[in-house]
C-alpha positions in Angstrom: -17.3 15.3 4.1 -15.3 12.9 2.4 -14.3 15.1 -0.5 -12.1 17.2 1.7 -10.3 13.6 3.9 -9.6 13.0 0.0 -8.2 16.4 -0.8 -5.8 16.5 2.4 -5.0 12.8 1.9 -3.5 14.4 -1.8 -1.9 17.3 -0.1 -0.5 15.8 2.2 0.9 13.1 0.2 3.1 16.4 -2.0 4.5 16.9 1.4 5.8 13.4 1.9 6.4 14.0 -1.8 8.8 17.3 -0.7 10.5 15.4 1.6 11.4 12.7 -0.2 12.9 14.9 -2.9 14.9 16.7 0.3 15.6 13.6 1.1 16.1 10.7 -0.8 16.3 12.8 -4.2 14.7 12.7 -7.2 14.2 9.5 -8.2 14.0 7.8 -5.4 11.1 9.9 -5.4 9.7 9.2 -9.1 9.2 5.7 -8.6 8.1 5.2 -4.8 5.2 7.7 -6.0 4.6 6.5 -9.2 5.4 2.7 -8.9 2.6 3.0 -6.4 0.2 5.6 -7.6 0.2 2.3 -10.6 0.0 0.2 -7.8 -3.0 1.7 -5.6 -5.4 2.7 -9.1 -4.7 -1.0 -10.9 -4.9 -3.0 -7.8 -8.0 -2.0 -6.2 -9.3 -1.9 -10.0 -8.8 -5.8 -9.7 -10.0 -6.5 -7.1 -13.6 -4.8 -6.8 -14.0 -6.4 -10.5 -12.2 -9.0 -10.5 -12.5 -10.5 -7.1 -14.8 -12.1 -4.2 -13.1 -10.3 -2.5 -14.9 -5.9 -1.8 -15.5 -3.8 -3.8 -15.8 0.6 -2.7 -19.1 2.3 -1.6 -20.1 4.1 -5.1 -22.0 6.7 -2.1 -19.1 7.7 -0.3 -16.2 8.3 -2.0 -16.5 12.0 -4.4 -12.7 11.2 -7.0 -12.5 8.3 -9.2 -10.4 5.4 -11.2 -12.8 3.3 -12.6 -14.0 0.5 -9.9 -11.0 2.6 -7.7 -11.2 6.0 -5.3 -9.0 7.9 -6.6 -7.1 8.2 -3.5 -5.7 5.0 -3.9 -3.2 6.7 -6.0 -1.2 7.9 -2.7 -2.7 5.5 -0.3 0.0 3.0 -0.3 2.7 5.2 -0.9 1.6 6.9 1.9 1.1 4.3 4.2 4.3 2.7 3.0 6.5 5.6 2.9 5.3 6.9 6.8 5.9 3.7 8.1 9.2 2.9 6.0 10.8 6.7 7.0 9.4 5.6 11.4 11.0 2.5 11.1 14.8 4.2 9.4 15.1 6.5 12.1 14.2 3.0 14.8 16.5 0.7 13.4 19.5 3.4 12.4 18.8 2.3 9.1 19.0 3.7 5.5 16.8 2.3 2.3 18.8 3.9 0.2 22.0 3.2 1.1 21.4 -0.5 1.7 21.2 0.0 5.7 19.6 -2.8 7.9 16.8 -3.6 4.8 15.9 -6.5 6.9 15.4 -4.8 9.7 13.2 -1.4 7.8 10.6 -3.5 6.1 9.7 -6.0 8.7 9.3 -3.6 10.7 7.1 -1.4 7.7 4.9 -4.3 8.0 4.3 -4.3 11.1 3.9 -0.8 10.9 1.0 -1.3 8.7 -0.3 -4.8 9.9 -1.6 -1.6 12.6 -1.9 1.1 10.9 -3.9 -2.1 9.0 -6.4 -2.9 12.1 -7.6 0.8 12.6 -8.0 2.2 9.5 -10.0 -1.1 7.7 -12.4 -0.5 11.0 -13.4 2.5 10.0 -13.6 2.0 6.4 -15.7 -1.1 7.0 -18.4 1.3 9.7 -18.1 4.0 7.4 -19.1 1.8 5.2 -15.9 2.8 2.8 -15.7 -0.6 1.5 -18.4 -3.3 0.9 -17.1 -6.9 1.7 -18.5 -9.3 -0.6 -18.0 -12.2 2.1 -18.5 -13.4 5.6 -14.8 -13.8 7.0 -13.6 -16.7 9.1 -12.2 -14.2 11.4 -12.8 -10.3 12.1 -11.0 -7.8 13.2 -12.6 -4.8 15.3 -15.7 -3.3 12.9 -16.3 -6.5 11.1 -12.4 -6.0 8.2 -11.2 -9.9 7.9 -8.2 -10.7 9.7 -6.4 -11.1 6.8 -6.3 -7.5 5.5 -3.1 -7.0 9.1 -1.7 -9.4 6.5 -2.5 -8.1 3.6 -1.3 -4.1 4.2 2.1 -5.5 6.1 2.6 -7.7 2.8 2.0 -5.2 0.0 4.8 -3.0 2.4 7.3 -5.9 1.8 6.2 -5.9 -1.5 6.4 -3.2 -2.5 9.7 -2.0 -0.9 11.4 -4.5 -1.4 10.5 -4.0 -5.4 11.5 -0.6 -4.4 14.8 -1.3 -3.3 15.6 -3.5 -6.3 15.0 -1.7 -9.0 16.4 1.0 -7.3 19.7 0.3 -6.8 20.4 -0.9 -10.4 23.1 1.1 -12.3 20.4 2.8 -14.8 19.8 5.8 -15.9 16.9 7.3 -13.9 14.2 7.0 -16.0 14.8 3.5 -17.0 14.6 2.9 -12.9 11.4 5.1 -13.2 9.5 3.0 -16.1 10.9 -0.2 -14.8 9.2 0.9 -11.1 5.8 1.0 -13.2 6.2 -1.6 -14.7 6.8 -3.8 -12.2 3.6 -3.6 -10.2 2.1 -6.2 -12.0 4.5 -8.5 -10.4 3.6 -6.6 -7.6 0.1 -7.0 -7.7 -0.2 -10.6 -8.8 2.8 -11.5 -6.0 -0.3 -9.6 -3.2 -2.8 -11.6 -4.5 -1.1 -14.7 -4.4 -0.1 -13.7 -0.3 -4.1 -12.8 0.5 -4.7 -15.8 -0.8 -2.1 -18.0 1.0 -2.4 -15.8 4.1 -6.7 -16.7 4.0 -6.2 -20.1 2.8 -3.4 -20.5 6.5 -6.6 -18.8 8.0 -9.3 -21.0 7.4 -7.1 -23.9 8.3 -6.9 -22.9 12.5 -11.0 -21.6 12.2 
């Protein structure tokens, strides 16, 4: 069943990539989805192997890249792209042309936070994710409250990074390469953001 779920997710991501190619062009599409793939796989391997946050259940997923399920190669770009597209429509902005970018990113954070509450609850109940600590505050299903802010924060970091790089007057391949290399910085910023969120939550419980 999980393999079917994984395959469906890859297929649906293909649909989003096709949409992005038609609407946003090849350079943005490669920048966004390749950066998202590297970000997802590299970040989750770092978290699973080097932090005390969580790991993935080896009995659940079928396809793996190191310590991370292969589905994470598309998970973040899949989720953030949908949030980006919905947000653009709602605020009547244009991410590529720099119109209402701040509003788009803020609303995308809200969408991602809401998605986190439901997705991580399901992942904890299954369980797909094995938490290595007892959370101070949990959402439904036992997932830590920090995941809501974690999704939102990664959405903002990824969108800001892609926006900054895509606006540069660089050749397409340079933008894509810069996007992939920038994932190391994005991961560092997100782990720092998670640490800050946990510290703030800890002040109130």
